[in-house]
N, CA, C and O of each residue as an XYZ file, in Angstrom:
504
protein
N      40.423   -173.654    184.353
C      39.607   -174.786    184.796
C      39.209   -175.623    183.570
O      39.086   -175.109    182.459
N      39.018   -176.887    183.803
C      38.632   -177.815    182.741
C      37.275   -178.411    183.093
O      37.046   -178.837    184.225
N      36.394   -178.437    182.127
C      35.098   -179.086    182.302
C      35.033   -180.312    181.405
O      35.412   -180.262    180.234
N      34.552   -181.407    181.964
C      34.406   -182.660    181.239
C      32.945   -183.093    181.301
O      32.355   -183.163    182.379
N      32.370   -183.382    180.141
C      30.975   -183.791    180.094
C      30.872   -185.099    179.321
O      31.168   -185.151    178.127
N      30.453   -186.144    180.005
C      30.283   -187.457    179.376
C      28.889   -187.582    178.773
O      27.935   -186.953    179.231
N      28.796   -188.394    177.753
C      27.511   -188.726    177.133
C      27.641   -190.083    176.459
O      28.737   -190.627    176.329
N      26.508   -190.618    176.034
C      26.522   -191.866    175.290
C      26.150   -193.094    176.091
O      26.032   -194.189    175.541
N      25.965   -192.920    177.378
C      25.552   -194.061    178.182
C      24.116   -194.447    177.890
O      23.402   -193.746    177.173
N      23.705   -195.567    178.453
C      22.333   -196.013    178.245
C      22.208   -197.492    178.519
O      23.031   -198.091    179.211
N      21.166   -198.062    177.966
C      20.871   -199.478    178.152
C      21.288   -200.251    176.908
O      20.968   -199.848    175.790
N      21.994   -201.352    177.095
C      22.390   -202.208    175.992
C      22.188   -203.665    176.397
O      22.186   -203.998    177.582
N      22.024   -204.504    175.422
C      21.936   -205.933    175.689
C      23.331   -206.535    175.698
O      24.259   -206.000    175.091
N      23.462   -207.627    176.376
C      24.735   -208.338    176.372
C      25.122   -208.668    174.940
O      24.301   -209.123    174.144
N      26.388   -208.429    174.629
C      26.875   -208.614    173.275
C      26.779   -207.378    172.408
O      27.335   -207.341    171.310
N      26.088   -206.379    172.887
C      25.915   -205.150    172.130
C      27.059   -204.170    172.303
O      28.091   -204.487    172.895
N      26.855   -202.982    171.778
C      27.899   -201.953    171.791
C      27.331   -200.606    172.206
O      26.154   -200.310    172.001
N      28.196   -199.807    172.792
C      27.909   -198.410    173.081
C      29.191   -197.621    172.870
O      30.289   -198.161    173.002
N      29.049   -196.347    172.542
C      30.215   -195.472    172.463
C      29.999   -194.290    173.391
O      29.046   -193.526    173.235
N      30.888   -194.152    174.347
C      30.855   -193.026    175.264
C      31.711   -191.887    174.709
O      32.735   -192.107    174.061
N      31.263   -190.681    174.981
C      32.009   -189.491    174.591
C      32.278   -188.641    175.820
O      31.491   -188.632    176.767
N      33.381   -187.935    175.799
C      33.728   -187.008    176.870
C      34.217   -185.721    176.212
O      35.319   -185.667    175.668
N      33.388   -184.697    176.270
C      33.733   -183.414    175.670
C      34.445   -182.549    176.701
O      33.937   -182.326    177.800
N      35.624   -182.067    176.333
C      36.407   -181.226    177.226
C      36.311   -179.769    176.804
O      36.343   -179.457    175.613
N      36.196   -178.889    177.773
C      36.144   -177.456    177.490
C      36.863   -176.702    178.597
O      37.204   -177.266    179.637
N      37.088   -175.412    178.349
C      37.812   -174.610    179.319
C      39.238   -174.423    178.867
O      39.496   -174.235    177.678
N      40.165   -174.473    179.798
C      41.563   -174.299    179.448
C      42.028   -175.431    178.540
O      41.583   -176.571    178.669
N      42.908   -175.106    177.644
C      43.513   -176.122    176.784
C      44.977   -176.261    177.147
O      45.608   -175.314    177.615
N      45.504   -177.439    176.929
C      46.879   -177.741    177.301
C      47.562   -178.451    176.144
O      46.923   -179.178    175.384
N      48.843   -178.236    176.020
C      49.585   -178.881    174.941
C      49.825   -180.350    175.235
O      50.021   -181.146    174.317
N      49.811   -180.708    176.493
C      49.978   -182.109    176.876
C      48.892   -182.464    177.891
O      48.652   -181.725    178.846
N      48.255   -183.581    177.676
C      47.150   -183.986    178.554
C      47.120   -185.511    178.660
O      47.464   -186.218    177.713
N      46.716   -185.989    179.795
C      46.410   -187.402    179.982
C      44.935   -187.510    180.333
O      44.453   -186.813    181.226
N      44.221   -188.378    179.635
C      42.789   -188.544    179.887
C      42.459   -190.023    180.009
O      43.073   -190.875    179.366
N      41.489   -190.298    180.837
C      41.149   -191.693    181.052
C      39.674   -191.909    181.316
O      38.917   -190.970    181.564
N      39.289   -193.163    181.256
C      37.938   -193.601    181.625
C      38.030   -194.482    182.859
O      38.921   -195.320    182.991
N      37.087   -194.266    183.750
C      36.959   -195.058    184.957
C      35.503   -195.481    185.082
O      34.628   -194.916    184.426
N      35.247   -196.467    185.915
C      33.861   -196.867    186.131
C      33.656   -197.308    187.577
O      34.570   -197.780    188.253
N      32.415   -197.134    188.015
C      32.052   -197.538    189.374
C      30.733   -198.275    189.332
O      29.694   -197.711    188.988
N      30.793   -199.537    189.686
C      29.596   -200.367    189.770
C      28.982   -200.224    191.154
O      29.676   -199.838    192.094
N      27.709   -200.525    191.299
C      27.056   -200.407    192.609
C      27.780   -201.228    193.665
O      28.058   -202.411    193.469
N      28.081   -200.585    194.788
C      28.733   -201.267    195.887
C      30.214   -201.508    195.705
O      30.838   -202.169    196.535
N      30.790   -200.984    194.633
C      32.215   -201.196    194.382
C      32.939   -199.856    194.279
O      32.317   -198.814    194.070
N      34.256   -199.901    194.429
C      35.057   -198.703    194.271
C      35.219   -198.382    192.784
O      35.119   -199.248    191.914
N      35.473   -197.101    192.537
C      35.732   -196.686    191.161
C      37.044   -197.289    190.686
O      38.041   -197.283    191.408
N      37.034   -197.811    189.463
C      38.220   -198.474    188.946
C      38.604   -197.986    187.557
O      37.778   -197.463    186.808
N      39.863   -198.168    187.238
C      40.430   -197.743    185.963
C      39.921   -198.616    184.825
O      39.773   -199.829    184.974
N      39.656   -197.984    183.686
C      39.233   -198.721    182.492
C      40.281   -198.597    181.382
O      40.781   -199.604    180.880
N      40.607   -197.364    181.003
C      41.549   -197.135    179.902
C      41.995   -195.688    179.934
O      41.323   -194.842    180.522
N      43.136   -195.393    179.300
C      43.631   -194.019    179.276
C      44.592   -193.817    178.115
O      45.120   -194.768    177.540
N      44.799   -192.557    177.794
C      45.795   -192.190    176.800
C      46.370   -190.829    177.153
O      45.787   -190.075    177.932
N      47.514   -190.529    176.573
C      48.143   -189.221    176.734
C      48.460   -188.674    175.359
O      48.629   -189.428    174.401
N      48.540   -187.355    175.266
C      49.090   -186.782    174.045
C      49.994   -185.616    174.397
O      49.742   -184.853    175.329
N      51.046   -185.513    173.620
C      52.049   -184.492    173.851
C      52.840   -184.313    172.578
O      53.185   -185.291    171.915
N      53.131   -183.080    172.232
C      53.920   -182.811    171.039
C      53.293   -183.334    169.772
O      54.001   -183.685    168.828
N      51.958   -183.393    169.733
C      51.272   -183.850    168.537
C      51.154   -185.354    168.416
O      50.620   -185.854    167.426
N      51.643   -186.089    169.410
C      51.577   -187.548    169.364
C      50.665   -188.074    170.468
O      50.557   -187.480    171.542
N      50.019   -189.188    170.185
C      49.139   -189.852    171.151
C      49.804   -191.111    171.657
O      50.365   -191.886    170.883
N      49.740   -191.308    172.945
C      50.328   -192.477    173.585
C      49.218   -193.217    174.326
O      48.496   -192.629    175.132
N      49.094   -194.488    174.049
C      48.003   -195.257    174.631
C      48.495   -196.029    175.852
O      49.521   -196.708    175.818
N      47.737   -195.901    176.914
C      48.054   -196.625    178.127
C      47.430   -198.006    178.107
O      46.906   -198.454    177.088
N      47.495   -198.658    179.226
C      46.934   -199.991    179.346
C      45.411   -199.949    179.446
O      44.817   -198.906    179.721
N      44.817   -201.068    179.223
C      43.404   -201.265    179.497
C      43.280   -202.166    180.725
O      44.153   -202.989    181.003
N      42.202   -201.996    181.435
C      41.908   -202.947    182.507
C      41.752   -204.329    181.890
O      41.207   -204.463    180.794
N      42.224   -205.353    182.584
C      42.165   -206.719    182.044
C      40.738   -207.107    181.663
O      40.529   -207.835    180.692
N      39.786   -206.637    182.401
C      38.392   -207.030    182.177
C      37.813   -206.475    180.881
O      36.772   -206.946    180.422
N      38.476   -205.473    180.278
C      37.922   -204.877    179.055
C      38.843   -205.038    177.849
O      38.475   -204.644    176.742
N      40.021   -205.602    178.037
C      40.963   -205.771    176.933
C      40.338   -206.556    175.798
O      39.710   -207.594    176.012
N      40.519   -206.046    174.585
C      39.976   -206.714    173.411
C      38.528   -206.373    173.120
O      38.006   -206.729    172.064
N      37.872   -205.683    174.052
C      36.471   -205.318    173.853
C      36.274   -203.800    173.803
O      35.419   -203.317    173.062
N      37.036   -203.061    174.565
C      36.910   -201.608    174.625
C      38.089   -200.957    173.916
O      39.203   -201.481    173.920
N      37.822   -199.803    173.306
C      38.873   -199.039    172.635
C      38.744   -197.565    172.988
O      37.679   -196.968    172.838
N      39.838   -196.993    173.457
C      39.858   -195.572    173.768
C      40.445   -194.807    172.598
O      41.372   -195.279    171.939
N      39.906   -193.630    172.343
C      40.431   -192.799    171.254
C      40.121   -191.334    171.535
O      39.372   -191.011    172.456
N      40.697   -190.468    170.742
C      40.485   -189.029    170.936
C      40.421   -188.336    169.591
O      41.173   -188.658    168.671
N      39.512   -187.381    169.491
C      39.401   -186.528    168.315
C      39.929   -185.160    168.721
O      39.262   -184.420    169.444
N      41.118   -184.831    168.259
C      41.736   -183.568    168.662
C      40.928   -182.366    168.215
O      40.791   -181.391    168.954
N      40.390   -182.434    167.000
C      39.647   -181.297    166.460
C      38.409   -181.000    167.293
O      38.012   -179.844    167.438
N      37.803   -182.048    167.840
C      36.580   -181.878    168.630
C      36.868   -181.816    170.119
O      35.960   -181.606    170.923
N      38.130   -181.999    170.489
C      38.509   -182.007    171.900
C      37.655   -182.987    172.689
O      37.164   -182.680    173.776
N      37.492   -184.154    172.126
C      36.602   -185.159    172.696
C      37.311   -186.487    172.822
O      38.037   -186.910    171.923
N      37.090   -187.141    173.954
C      37.612   -188.474    174.233
C      36.481   -189.466    174.046
O      35.334   -189.177    174.385
N      36.800   -190.640    173.508
C      35.783   -191.656    173.266
C      36.158   -192.962    173.952
O      37.325   -193.230    174.235
N      35.134   -193.764    174.210
C      35.337   -195.140    174.643
C      34.347   -195.998    173.867
O      33.148   -195.981    174.145
N      34.849   -196.739    172.903
C      34.023   -197.672    172.148
C      33.966   -198.976    172.925
O      34.997   -199.587    173.208
N      32.767   -199.393    173.265
C      32.581   -200.588    174.081
C      31.821   -201.622    173.262
O      30.656   -201.419    172.918
N      32.479   -202.722    172.955
C      31.872   -203.806    172.187
C      31.754   -205.053    173.047
O      32.370   -205.148    174.108
N      30.964   -205.996    172.587
C      30.784   -207.269    173.297
C      30.485   -207.029    174.766
O      31.093   -207.640    175.645
N      29.548   -206.141    175.018
C      29.237   -205.759    176.386
C      28.719   -206.941    177.200
O      28.046   -207.834    176.687
N      29.056   -206.912    178.481
C      28.637   -207.950    179.415
C      27.862   -207.294    180.561
O      28.056   -206.109    180.833
N      26.998   -208.037    181.226
C      26.276   -207.460    182.372
C      27.222   -206.872    183.421
O      26.883   -205.891    184.083
N      28.395   -207.463    183.571
C      29.339   -206.944    184.559
C      29.985   -205.625    184.152
O      30.740   -205.040    184.930
N      29.697   -205.152    182.943
C      30.162   -203.814    182.533
C      29.218   -202.719    183.042
O      29.503   -201.531    182.893
N      28.107   -203.122    183.637
C      27.157   -202.148    184.175
C      27.818   -201.305    185.256
O      28.341   -201.832    186.238
N      27.790   -199.996    185.065
C      28.466   -199.081    185.992
C      28.202   -197.650    185.554
O      27.684   -197.403    184.465
N      28.563   -196.718    186.414
C      28.667   -195.320    186.007
C      30.075   -195.118    185.479
O      31.051   -195.440    186.157
N      30.181   -194.593    184.287
C      31.469   -194.369    183.646
C      31.848   -192.897    183.747
O      31.051   -192.008    183.446
N      33.086   -192.661    184.179
C      33.593   -191.317    184.381
C      34.780   -191.046    183.471
O      35.617   -191.916    183.229
N      34.828   -189.834    182.981
C      35.972   -189.330    182.228
C      36.824   -188.492    183.179
O      36.293   -187.784    184.036
N      38.131   -188.573    183.027
C      39.036   -187.819    183.894
C      40.204   -187.275    183.087
O      40.555   -187.816    182.039
N      40.802   -186.199    183.586
C      41.916   -185.577    182.866
C      42.925   -184.976    183.836
O      42.578   -184.549    184.938
N      44.168   -184.954    183.404
C      45.205   -184.210    184.115
C      46.036   -183.488    183.062
O      46.365   -184.066    182.026
N      46.380   -182.220    183.322
C      46.933   -181.354    182.284
C      48.425   -181.502    182.056
O      49.158   -180.515    181.983
N      48.868   -182.751    181.943
C      50.277   -182.997    181.631
C      50.406   -184.425    181.124
O      49.546   -185.271    181.370
N      51.497   -184.672    180.412
C      51.770   -186.034    179.955
C      52.148   -186.886    181.156
O      52.944   -186.467    181.995
N      51.581   -188.073    181.236
C      51.896   -188.967    182.343
C      51.773   -190.399    181.884
O      50.868   -190.744    181.125
N      52.685   -191.232    182.345
C      52.573   -192.663    182.103
C      51.916   -193.365    183.287
O      51.754   -194.585    183.287
N      51.544   -192.587    184.285
C      50.746   -193.104    185.387
C      49.291   -192.935    184.985
O      48.664   -191.917    185.280
N      48.763   -193.948    184.305
C      47.460   -193.784    183.686
C      46.297   -194.015    184.633
O      45.175   -193.611    184.327
N      46.523   -194.640    185.753
C      45.396   -195.081    186.566
C      45.118   -194.235    187.801
O      44.129   -194.474    188.494
N      45.968   -193.248    188.095
C      45.743   -192.452    189.300
C      46.087   -190.982    189.068
O      46.594   -190.602    188.013
N      45.795   -190.159    190.095
C      46.233   -188.756    190.169
C      45.618   -187.870    189.104
O      46.310   -187.043    188.511
N      44.337   -188.029    188.853
C      43.648   -187.156    187.918
C      43.101   -185.931    188.656
O      42.643   -186.023    189.795
N      43.161   -184.781    187.972
C      42.749   -183.519    188.582
C      41.304   -183.147    188.288
O      40.664   -182.459    189.084
N      40.792   -183.592    187.163
C      39.464   -183.156    186.732
C      38.608   -184.373    186.391
O      39.086   -185.333    185.786
N      37.351   -184.320    186.782
C      36.426   -185.433    186.575
C      35.108   -184.935    186.004
O      34.659   -183.830    186.309
N      34.496   -185.769    185.170
C      33.157   -185.491    184.699
C      32.127   -185.982    185.701
O      32.467   -186.518    186.756
N      30.863   -185.788    185.354
C      29.788   -186.146    186.274
C      29.380   -187.605    186.145
O      28.663   -188.126    186.999
N      29.824   -188.260    185.101
C      29.532   -189.671    184.906
C      28.329   -189.911    184.015
O      27.429   -189.077    183.914
N      28.334   -191.064    183.375
C      27.206   -191.493    182.547
C      26.931   -192.962    182.842
O      27.853   -193.774    182.917
N      25.659   -193.292    183.006
C      25.277   -194.645    183.409
C      25.253   -195.574    182.199
O      24.683   -195.248    181.157
N      25.875   -196.724    182.357
C      25.804   -197.795    181.370
C      25.188   -199.003    182.048
O      25.669   -199.455    183.086
N      24.125   -199.524    181.460
C      23.452   -200.703    181.999
C      23.384   -201.764    180.900
O      22.879   -201.511    179.806
N      23.893   -202.937    181.203
C      23.908   -204.034    180.244
C      23.009   -205.143    180.766
O      23.231   -205.676    181.853
N      22.007   -205.481    179.995
C      21.078   -206.531    180.399
C      21.484   -207.861    179.794
O      22.048   -207.925    178.702
N      21.185   -208.913    180.525
C      21.567   -210.257    180.051
C      20.481   -210.867    179.175
O      20.635   -211.989    178.693
C-alpha cells in the first residue's frame, strides 16, 4: 500500500507563492507516475501537473493550461517527496490540492491514478 500526505497549503495573496509537498511512504516502486490535481468549490477535480520516473530518469508530463509558466512540479528521490512550486498565484488557484500516484510508468498523466492523498487547502486572496 502507498500513503500520500500533502502539506504546504495555506493562505497567500495574489501574486505570491506557495510550495506544496507530497510525502510518499509504504511500498516503493522502481517506476512511478505522480501528479497534482485540484478541486475548487463547486467544480470537479482537475489535473494540474504530473511526472513519471523509471530507470533512474524523470519524465515530465504536461501542465494544465491555466498553470503553465507559473507552477513547477518536481521530485526529490532521496526524500521520496513530490513538490509543486506555485508562483504568481491567482484567486482562481484557490482549491484543495491533491497528490496522486500510480505504481508504473505512464504517459497518461491525467487519469487512472491508484492512490490519493487527503488534500491540502490553498486559498489565494485578491
